[in-house]
C-alpha positions as a printed Julia matrix, in Angstrom:
491×3 Matrix{Float64}:
  40.07   -4.29  34.22
  41.11   -0.92  35.72
  44.42   -2.19  37.13
  45.28   -3.96  33.87
  44.6    -0.84  31.82
  46.64    1.33  34.23
  49.6    -1.03  33.99
  49.47   -1.22  30.21
  49.08    2.55  29.92
  52.12    3.15  32.13
  54.24    0.71  30.13
  53.14    2.18  26.8
  53.75    5.77  27.94
  57.25    5.0   29.19
  58.08    2.95  26.1
  56.78    5.64  23.72
  58.85    8.34  25.43
  61.98    6.18  25.64
  61.78    5.39  21.92
  61.0     9.02  21.12
  63.99   10.33  23.13
  66.29    7.7   21.62
  65.3     8.65  18.08
  65.72   12.36  18.85
  69.21   11.79  20.3
  70.28    9.71  17.31
  68.94   12.33  14.92
  70.7    15.19  16.69
  74.06   13.42  16.89
  74.23   11.6   13.58
  71.32   12.42  11.26
  70.55   16.12  11.15
  73.19   17.85   8.99
  75.32   20.54  10.56
  78.85   21.47  11.58
  80.78   19.15  13.92
  80.09   19.56  17.65
  82.83   21.71  19.15
  83.05   20.1   22.63
  81.65   16.59  22.39
  82.42   15.72  26.02
  80.63   18.68  27.56
  77.73   18.35  25.11
  77.25   14.65  25.89
  77.5    15.29  29.63
  75.02   18.17  29.51
  72.49   16.29  27.42
  72.92   13.16  29.52
  71.98   15.17  32.59
  69.05   16.76  30.76
  67.76   13.42  29.47
  68.06   11.95  32.95
  66.15   14.93  34.35
  63.53   14.45  31.65
  62.92   10.83  32.62
  63.27   11.26  36.37
  61.2    14.44  36.72
  59.26   15.33  33.56
  57.99   11.88  32.62
  56.67   11.14  36.17
  54.98   14.54  36.24
  53.36   13.81  32.88
  52.3    10.4   34.18
  50.83   11.86  37.39
  48.89   14.53  35.5
  47.6    11.96  33.02
  46.76    9.49  35.76
  44.86   12.15  37.72
  42.7    12.94  34.7
  42.19    9.28  33.76
  41.34    8.41  37.38
  38.55   11.0   37.36
  37.1     9.19  34.36
  37.07    5.73  35.94
  36.17    6.4   39.58
  32.58    5.39  38.87
  33.81    1.99  37.66
  35.75    1.39  40.88
  32.72    2.4   42.95
  30.35    0.3   40.81
  27.88    3.02  39.87
  26.58    4.83  36.8
  28.99    7.56  35.63
  28.05   11.22  35.68
  28.25   13.37  32.57
  31.5    14.87  33.82
  33.02   11.43  34.41
  31.96   10.27  30.94
  33.62   13.34  29.45
  36.79   12.62  31.43
  36.83    9.0   30.26
  36.33   10.01  26.64
  38.8    12.91  26.57
  41.55   11.18  28.52
  43.65   10.48  25.4
  43.36   14.12  24.29
  44.44   15.29  27.73
  47.46   12.94  27.65
  48.35   14.28  24.21
  48.14   17.87  25.44
  50.33   17.09  28.47
  52.94   15.38  26.3
  53.04   18.19  23.72
  53.52   20.7   26.53
  56.29   18.68  28.19
  58.15   18.12  24.93
  57.81   21.82  24.05
  59.35   22.79  27.39
  62.09   20.22  26.82
  62.78   21.66  23.37
  63.16   25.17  24.78
  65.35   24.09  27.71
  67.55   21.75  25.67
  67.96   24.32  22.89
  68.92   27.17  25.23
  71.43   25.13  27.24
  72.96   23.52  24.17
  73.04   26.9   22.45
  75.11   28.29  25.32
  77.72   25.61  24.63
  77.47   25.75  20.84
  75.21   28.18  19.01
  75.1    25.9   15.98
  73.29   23.32  18.12
  70.36   25.68  18.74
  68.28   25.01  15.58
  69.33   21.37  15.37
  68.21   20.58  18.91
  65.07   22.7   19.06
  63.59   21.59  15.72
  64.45   17.91  16.23
  62.95   17.79  19.71
  59.8    19.62  18.6
  59.21   17.28  15.65
  60.05   14.2   17.73
  57.78   15.41  20.51
  54.84   15.95  18.18
  55.21   12.47  16.72
  55.66   10.85  20.14
  52.62   12.7   21.48
  50.54   11.5   18.53
  51.61    7.9   19.18
  50.71    8.33  22.86
  47.27    9.63  21.87
  46.58    6.66  19.62
  47.81    4.14  22.18
  45.8     5.8   24.97
  42.65    5.9   22.85
  42.95    2.2   22.11
  43.75    1.16  25.69
  41.0     3.23  27.31
  38.37    2.17  24.77
  36.86   -0.56  27.06
  36.22    1.99  29.81
  34.85    4.53  27.33
  32.56    1.92  25.76
  31.25    0.83  29.18
  30.7     4.44  30.26
  28.78    5.22  27.06
  26.65    2.09  27.45
  25.51    3.4   30.85
  25.41    7.12  30.04
  24.95    8.0   26.37
  26.04   11.32  24.9
  24.0    13.43  22.49
  26.86   15.38  20.94
  30.36   14.29  19.86
  33.02   14.86  22.49
  36.0    13.76  20.34
  37.35   14.74  16.9
  35.32   13.53  13.94
  36.4    11.32  11.04
  37.79   14.18   8.92
  39.72   15.65  11.86
  41.14   12.27  12.81
  42.22   11.63   9.25
  43.95   14.99   9.08
  45.67   14.38  12.42
  46.88   10.98  11.23
  48.23   12.55   8.06
  49.85   15.45   9.9
  51.78   13.3   12.36
  52.3    10.29  10.13
  53.41   12.09   6.97
  53.39   15.83   7.65
  56.04   15.78  10.39
  58.56   13.67   8.4
  58.0    15.84   5.32
  58.49   18.94   7.46
  61.74   17.42   8.73
  62.93   16.89   5.16
  61.92   20.46   4.3
  63.89   21.85   7.24
  66.83   19.65   6.29
  66.82   21.15   2.82
  66.65   24.67   4.22
  69.54   24.01   6.6
  71.57   22.54   3.76
  71.02   25.66   1.65
  71.94   27.91   4.57
  75.07   25.88   5.36
  76.92   25.15   2.08
  79.53   23.12   3.99
  77.04   20.26   4.39
  78.3    17.19   2.52
  76.33   14.95   0.22
  76.83   12.05   2.64
  75.26   14.04   5.5
  72.24   14.95   3.4
  71.9    11.38   2.17
  71.97   10.01   5.73
  69.36   12.54   6.77
  67.09   11.7    3.84
  67.39    7.92   4.42
  66.77    8.06   8.18
  63.97   10.65   8.12
  62.26    8.93   5.2
  62.54    5.55   6.9
  61.16    6.93  10.15
  58.41    8.64   8.15
  57.48    5.37   6.47
  57.31    3.51   9.8
  55.57    6.28  11.75
  53.23    7.01   8.86
  52.24    3.35   8.59
  51.65    3.04  12.35
  49.66    6.27  12.66
  47.66    5.63   9.49
  46.8     2.06  10.44
  45.73    3.11  13.94
  43.75    6.02  12.56
  42.06    3.78  10.0
  41.23    1.16  12.63
  39.77    3.87  14.87
  37.26    4.47  12.08
  36.95    0.95  10.67
  36.36   -0.9   13.96
  33.24    1.08  14.94
  31.89    0.91  11.39
  32.5    -2.87  11.25
  30.77   -3.37  14.59
  27.85   -1.19  13.49
  27.58   -3.23  10.29
  27.42   -6.4   12.39
  24.68   -5.0   14.59
  22.65   -3.84  11.57
  22.95   -7.32  10.04
  21.78   -8.99  13.25
  18.84   -6.6   13.59
  17.88   -7.15   9.95
  17.98  -10.91  10.58
  15.39  -10.5   13.35
  17.61  -10.31  16.46
  15.86   -7.58  18.42
  18.58   -7.66  21.08
  21.27   -6.63  18.57
  23.24   -3.62  19.77
  26.37   -1.84  18.59
  29.19   -1.33  21.04
  29.69    2.4   21.48
  33.47    2.77  21.13
  34.0     6.43  21.96
  32.45    9.88  22.06
  33.23   10.82  18.46
  30.63   11.24  15.73
  30.93    7.49  15.15
  30.13    6.83  18.8
  27.08    9.1   18.57
  26.07    7.18  15.42
  26.41    3.87  17.28
  24.41    5.22  20.21
  21.73    6.44  17.79
  21.53    2.99  16.24
  21.11    1.47  19.71
  18.28    3.89  20.48
  16.65    2.97  17.17
  17.09   -0.75  17.83
  15.58   -0.34  21.3
  12.6     1.48  19.77
  12.14   -1.28  17.18
  12.33   -3.94  19.88
   9.75   -2.08  21.98
   7.42   -1.71  19.0
   7.78   -5.4   18.19
   6.99   -6.3   21.81
   3.93   -4.06  21.69
   2.93   -5.59  18.36
   3.35   -9.08  19.78
   1.35   -8.15  22.86
  -1.31   -6.51  20.69
  -1.49   -9.66  18.56
  -1.9   -11.81  21.66
  -4.64   -9.54  22.98
  -6.76   -9.19  19.84
  -5.43  -11.97  17.63
  -2.74  -11.99  14.96
  -5.23  -11.55  12.12
  -6.85   -8.47  13.65
  -3.46   -7.0   14.53
  -2.17   -7.53  11.02
  -5.28   -6.02   9.45
  -5.12   -3.02  11.75
  -1.45   -2.37  11.01
  -1.87   -2.79   7.25
  -5.17   -1.01   6.71
  -5.6     1.13   9.79
  -8.44    1.03  12.32
 -11.8     2.76  12.06
 -15.25    2.19  13.5
 -17.76    0.23  11.48
 -17.82   -3.12   9.73
 -18.92   -5.1    6.7
 -21.26   -8.01   6.13
 -19.49  -11.3    5.49
 -20.19  -15.03   5.76
 -18.33  -16.72   8.6
 -18.4   -19.85  10.71
 -18.69  -19.31  14.44
 -17.41  -21.8   17.01
 -18.41  -21.48  20.67
 -16.9   -23.54  23.5
 -18.19  -23.44  27.11
 -17.02  -25.35  30.19
 -19.53  -27.58  31.99
 -19.94  -26.99  35.74
 -17.28  -24.35  36.16
 -19.17  -22.7   39.04
 -18.97  -25.82  41.17
 -15.34  -26.28  40.23
 -14.49  -22.8   41.5
 -16.24  -23.55  44.79
 -14.25  -26.75  45.45
 -10.75  -25.89  44.19
  -8.33  -23.08  45.01
  -8.46  -20.2   42.56
  -4.91  -20.88  41.33
  -5.79  -24.46  40.4
  -8.93  -23.33  38.6
  -6.92  -20.81  36.59
  -4.38  -23.5   35.76
  -7.1   -25.85  34.51
  -8.73  -23.1   32.45
  -5.4   -22.18  30.88
  -4.83  -25.8   29.86
  -8.4   -25.89  28.49
  -7.94  -22.66  26.55
  -4.6   -23.95  25.28
  -6.32  -26.87  23.54
  -9.01  -24.62  22.09
  -6.55  -22.0   20.81
  -4.29  -24.67  19.38
  -7.07  -26.23  17.31
  -8.68  -22.95  16.27
  -5.38  -21.53  15.06
  -4.4   -24.85  13.53
  -7.54  -24.75  11.35
  -7.18  -21.12  10.29
  -9.59  -19.57  12.79
  -9.33  -16.58  15.05
 -10.11  -16.31  18.76
 -12.49  -13.39  19.06
 -12.72  -13.38  22.84
 -12.59  -15.31  26.09
 -15.77  -14.88  28.11
 -15.05  -16.24  31.56
 -14.8   -19.99  30.93
 -16.12  -19.76  27.37
 -14.43  -19.08  24.03
 -15.78  -17.48  20.86
 -13.85  -18.28  17.67
 -14.49  -17.06  14.13
 -13.52  -18.62  10.81
 -13.52  -16.29   7.8
 -12.98  -12.89   9.44
 -11.13  -10.6    9.54
  -9.16  -12.54   6.91
 -11.03  -14.71   4.44
 -10.1   -18.4    4.32
 -11.08  -21.29   2.12
 -13.96  -23.44   3.43
 -14.51  -21.64   6.78
 -17.44  -23.87   7.71
 -15.48  -27.07   7.07
 -12.53  -25.84   9.11
 -14.74  -24.78  12.02
 -16.4   -28.22  12.05
 -13.02  -29.93  11.93
 -11.78  -27.8   14.82
 -14.9   -28.67  16.84
 -14.31  -32.4   16.34
 -10.65  -32.15  17.33
 -11.44  -30.11  20.44
 -14.05  -32.62  21.61
 -11.51  -35.44  21.19
  -8.56  -33.74  22.86
 -10.25  -32.22  25.92
 -11.23  -35.51  27.63
  -7.64  -36.72  27.23
  -5.65  -33.59  28.0
  -7.97  -31.84  30.47
 -10.18  -34.65  31.89
 -11.2   -32.49  34.87
 -13.21  -30.21  32.6
 -16.07  -31.06  30.29
 -17.07  -28.61  27.56
 -19.87  -28.14  25.09
 -19.03  -27.08  21.54
 -21.37  -25.39  19.09
 -20.81  -24.43  15.43
 -22.93  -22.12  13.28
 -22.59  -20.49   9.87
 -24.11  -17.41   8.28
 -23.85  -13.7    7.61
 -22.49  -11.38  10.3
 -21.24   -7.81  10.55
 -17.48   -7.95  11.21
 -15.7    -4.77  12.25
 -14.64   -2.41  15.01
 -17.27   -1.66  17.63
 -17.01    0.89  20.41
 -15.72    4.46  20.47
 -12.74    6.16  18.82
 -11.06    6.14  22.21
 -11.66    2.45  22.87
 -12.94   -0.17  20.45
 -12.48   -3.81  19.55
 -12.92   -6.0   16.53
 -15.82   -8.44  16.82
 -18.6   -10.13  14.87
 -22.3    -9.44  15.42
 -25.13  -11.47  13.99
 -27.5   -14.39  14.37
 -24.82  -17.09  13.84
 -23.11  -15.92  17.04
 -26.29  -16.33  19.08
 -27.05  -19.63  17.41
 -23.59  -21.01  18.19
 -23.99  -20.05  21.87
 -27.41  -21.79  22.07
 -26.05  -24.88  20.32
 -23.28  -25.0   22.9
 -25.8   -25.02  25.75
 -27.75  -27.8   24.08
 -24.63  -29.82  23.24
 -24.01  -30.47  26.92
 -26.88  -32.99  26.8
 -25.3   -34.91  23.87
 -22.45  -37.39  23.68
 -20.01  -36.23  22.45
 -20.86  -32.7   23.49
 -20.68  -31.22  19.99
 -23.5   -29.74  17.9
 -23.52  -27.86  14.61
 -26.24  -26.24  12.59
 -27.26  -27.86   9.31
 -26.39  -24.56   7.62
 -22.75  -24.99   8.62
 -22.79  -28.56   7.34
 -24.3   -27.45   4.03
 -21.6   -24.77   3.66
 -18.75  -27.15   4.43
 -16.66  -28.93   1.84
 -17.25  -32.6    1.1
 -14.1   -33.89   2.93
 -15.44  -32.58   6.27
 -19.16  -33.22   5.64
 -18.65  -36.98   5.6
 -17.66  -36.84   9.3
 -21.12  -35.48  10.27
 -24.76  -36.49  10.09
 -28.06  -34.67  10.49
 -29.75  -35.37  13.82
 -33.22  -33.8   13.89
 -34.2   -30.25  14.63
 -35.0   -28.16  17.69
 -36.23  -24.68  18.5
 -33.37  -23.04  20.35
 -33.95  -20.62  23.21
 -34.52  -17.1   22.0
 -35.17  -18.13  18.35
 -38.47  -18.27  16.47
 -37.54  -20.85  13.82
 -36.37  -24.44  14.37
 -32.7   -25.24  13.86
 -31.68  -28.45  12.14
 -28.9   -30.16  14.08
 -25.8   -31.99  12.94
 -23.62  -34.23  15.11
 -20.24  -35.86  14.44
 -20.17  -39.51  13.49
 -18.77  -41.65  16.27
């Protein structure tokens, strides 16, 4: 990329100066009104030598000075490292430096050409000096616009690796004024000077004035169009790219970024958008991680309503799942295989719980506690918990045959809310249904299939799910004073 940009820059600089010199020569000889040249041969010879000197000496010096500055702004790219702040500044201000060098060189040329031509013919002094100055300003402006466009890839890459906090290039208003000044102001100034010279020199013919007006106006139209279009694109391209990035981010693409084109106020705006997009992406990752840790329902409730200690009494269905013989499994298999089996086991449980509108409250070793009806209320929580229990008991023997698991379902009133301290708390449910579900899970391991539910959960379930279950006696569960009526799924 560096060699290609260097080659293109060299070609554009030479071409811009050749065209600029050619236009200046044509204007001096045939366009700018004035008395006839006294000694055409000596004047042509002198200016031929001066033009040759300009291209042989001045242009290479300008190129070397510009290349030295530009090289300081791309050395980091050649060495494959992150640019320093000084190198970023050099990369961004390269076009301005080239413009300054060109203005200085053309100014010196205007002074030298005017003095030497004035020695031969004093009438040539204003014609040469003014024409070269105006031509030099326009040529320098074109060089600036070309350099800015050609070095944009390096500037964009530098800014992507080392952002800037403050603009290092002219803003939108300044750029617009510069485009107007060199695209329209210089030609109009040329016409103004032509009018003044015509008034000062009454011998000027109508044909001379007409030629001057036609040529200067035509050049003004062409130069004005080129400078204005390039100036407009320098503003429109970053805005269009920023609009694209905003649209992608709004559509949910968290990796959307704007390309930082330069160090102007637009570049700072693009960099600010990228910082904002990175912050949004980080917050979304944290939100996703938070949802995975505590459950989507709890995360959503916390973000919408805020988090505070305490809870409220609500009716929920509780589903408890516990692996059979996990201790022996851990003693006979490598830890990595045990973890792999447990992850497959939990995958089935989570899939069915979420599929039936429940929420995973916690994983306790090789057991899972799920809640239906909190923190978000759902229709028929008992029926959905019973349906999830049946599906889990059917899928586990097929998908994870190495692990058996007991499943217990209970229903009743619990306190659902945040428990802990302001510095560290978690959302959970506390109440007798939780204990009952755990005891039912222990007892279910002696049944086939290993699924038990309390009669209370069956009574609270809707008719579509109740027809898949039947009452199956009662038992006094460990740690409870009253018997619990049992329900088992129909085979």
